[in-house]
C-alpha atoms as one frame of an Amber mdcrd trajectory, in Angstrom:
protein
 -11.945  10.643  11.136  -9.306  11.981   8.756  -7.267   9.483   6.796  -4.518
   9.333   4.217  -4.531   6.120   2.179  -1.071   4.842   1.356   0.405   1.716
  -0.203  -0.514  -1.885   0.640  -4.103  -0.857   1.411  -3.117   0.481   4.825
  -5.085   3.403   6.209  -3.100   5.918   8.225  -4.827   8.441  10.476  -3.095
  11.808  10.407  -5.430  14.114  12.292  -7.625  12.171  14.676  -8.437   8.542
  15.310 -11.858   8.902  16.890 -15.046   7.900  15.096 -18.748   8.480  15.586
 -19.276   4.719  15.299 -16.450   3.540  17.544 -16.078   4.743  21.116 -12.403
   5.413  21.679 -11.444   6.547  25.180 -10.365   9.992  24.048  -9.866  12.272
  21.085  -6.258  13.002  20.229  -5.166  15.341  17.486  -1.771  15.011  15.872
  -0.044  17.254  13.391  -0.216  16.306   9.734   2.819  14.327   8.664   4.312
  13.947   5.241   4.255  10.689   3.345   8.056  10.676   3.486   7.992  10.805
   7.311   5.522   7.935   7.490   7.445   5.773   5.044  10.673   6.444   6.927
   8.948   5.325  10.112   7.700   2.155   8.455  11.237   1.240   7.433  12.781
   1.877  10.838  10.049   0.715  13.243   8.059  -2.487  13.700   4.693  -0.824
  13.134   3.579  -3.475  10.680   4.464  -6.471  12.826   1.993  -9.314  13.159
  -1.329  -8.558  14.807  -1.935 -10.825  17.799  -5.426 -12.220  18.337  -6.991
 -13.775  21.427  -9.960 -16.076  20.779 -12.209 -16.119  23.823 -14.993 -18.613
  23.155 -16.588 -21.209  25.443 -16.957 -23.720  22.584 -13.736 -25.712  22.249
 -14.438 -26.943  18.702 -15.261 -23.447  17.471 -12.149 -22.061  19.155  -9.922
 -24.687  17.537 -11.335 -24.016  14.054 -10.830 -20.250  14.372  -7.348 -20.792
  15.849  -6.183 -22.927  12.914  -7.694 -20.561  10.345  -6.052 -17.456  11.841
  -2.671 -19.164  12.122  -2.816 -19.973   8.413  -3.713 -16.325   7.771  -0.492
 -15.253   9.486  -1.805 -13.966  12.810  -0.221 -14.633  16.183  -3.024 -16.481
  17.983  -3.921 -17.245  21.602  -7.072 -18.957  22.827  -9.056 -19.459  26.024
 -12.472 -20.850  26.939 -13.218 -18.682  29.965 -12.963 -15.048  31.035 -10.503
 -15.947  33.802  -8.153 -17.757  31.411  -8.499 -14.953  28.867  -7.648 -12.320
  31.469  -4.519 -14.266  32.376  -3.361 -14.304  28.742  -4.007 -10.571  28.340
  -1.857  -9.837  31.377   1.156 -11.830  30.210   0.974 -11.527  26.410   0.723
  -8.684  23.909  -2.840  -8.857  22.583  -4.070  -6.515  19.842  -7.491  -7.996
  19.121  -9.948 -10.150  21.065 -12.584 -12.285  19.357 -15.029 -12.385  22.244
 -18.057 -14.636  22.691 -21.111 -12.894  24.106 -21.703 -15.777  26.505 -18.854
 -17.198  28.594 -19.111 -19.865  31.319 -17.779 -17.561  34.040 -18.767 -14.090
  32.814 -21.137 -12.098  30.670 -19.307 -11.130  27.491 -20.591  -7.550  27.601
 -19.405  -7.090  31.176 -16.022  -8.531  30.228 -15.897  -6.223  27.203 -16.497
  -3.171  29.392 -13.744  -4.239  31.775 -11.246  -4.860  28.978 -11.920  -1.531
  27.251 -11.514   0.253  30.586  -8.202  -1.443  31.425  -6.792  -1.907  27.914
  -8.364   0.768  25.668  -6.035  -0.009  22.749  -7.179  -3.633  22.459  -9.853
  -3.922  19.772 -12.716  -6.373  20.205 -14.817  -8.346  17.726 -17.911  -9.743
  19.422 -19.330 -13.091  18.304 -22.545 -14.856  19.259 -25.118 -17.321  18.006
 -27.883 -15.682  20.031 -27.153 -11.962  19.939 -30.250  -9.787  20.222 -30.502
  -6.207  18.982 -30.003  -4.745  22.474 -26.791  -6.740  22.961 -25.473  -5.631
  19.593 -26.226  -1.971  20.329 -24.672  -2.174  23.793 -21.541  -3.871  22.468
 -21.103  -1.153  19.831 -21.475   1.528  22.504 -18.822  -0.236  24.573 -16.411
  -0.057  21.646 -16.476  -3.257  19.556 -15.332  -2.900  15.968 -17.671  -5.615
  14.708 -20.390  -8.081  15.781 -20.457 -11.447  13.978 -23.051 -14.212  14.093
 -22.050 -17.802  14.858 -21.330 -20.112  13.178 -18.651 -17.821  11.790 -17.931
 -17.630   8.095 -14.230 -17.318   7.351 -14.829 -14.520   4.842 -16.708 -12.454
   7.463 -13.992 -13.013  10.072 -11.262 -12.103   7.584 -13.049  -8.879   6.655
 -13.593  -7.913  10.300  -9.947  -8.569  11.154  -8.754  -6.627   8.106 -10.707
  -3.568   9.286  -9.426  -4.021  12.813  -5.841  -4.410  11.580  -6.049  -1.032
   9.836  -7.168   0.597  13.084  -4.285  -1.018  14.975  -1.708   0.011  12.381
  -3.049   3.560  12.301  -2.745   3.746  16.075   0.843   2.457  15.936   1.843
   5.146  13.465   0.180   7.892  15.527   1.956   6.643  18.647   5.285   6.474
  16.822   4.861  10.003  15.445   3.932  11.429  18.860   6.957   9.765  20.502
   9.197  11.111  17.760   7.819  14.635  18.247   8.278  14.368  22.013  11.851
  13.152  21.595  12.602  15.984  19.167  11.143  18.553  21.591  13.242  17.179
  24.456  16.409  17.282  22.348  15.648  20.863  21.307  15.112  21.979  24.907
  18.353  20.302  25.971  20.225  21.970  23.108  18.829  25.375  24.041  19.870
  24.895  27.693  23.418  24.022  26.670  23.548  27.004  24.324  22.535  29.390
  27.091
């Protein structure tokens, strides 16, 4: 993974956003961009808007504690206590990150993780569990989680995991913005050439 580190501690990917440790659905290469281009994009696009988090945990008390903590941290937060309810939220709301319990009342967390990454590859997932074994941790990493945290959660660990995840999301937004800009420029150039001929 090739990065350029800019202001505010934000990591911007400029060549590729795949990693040996994180299974993204594909490898995409983008042209190197200048710092001026990136900063211009930051000023004119909402690439640094709030990250939205869905808490999907079967324990109501745990969910409420995480919900209140993340709201105070400035995140847009949704919560659900079952896979079915979580799926409903994902369909109707913009979700960037899911904090996913390994054990849900109506689904296995790993199975749900696989389904989410297949349908919504740009949603990042942090897996949580009080009983996670080594095999579950390894499988979850292979399915694409960015972190695996033990319950009961410590706020400092959750904050660190979300900070890493936020950098991935912001990097992806900038890559997407740059690709759209290049595509738009190419289309305008083709149209100009047609009119000239």
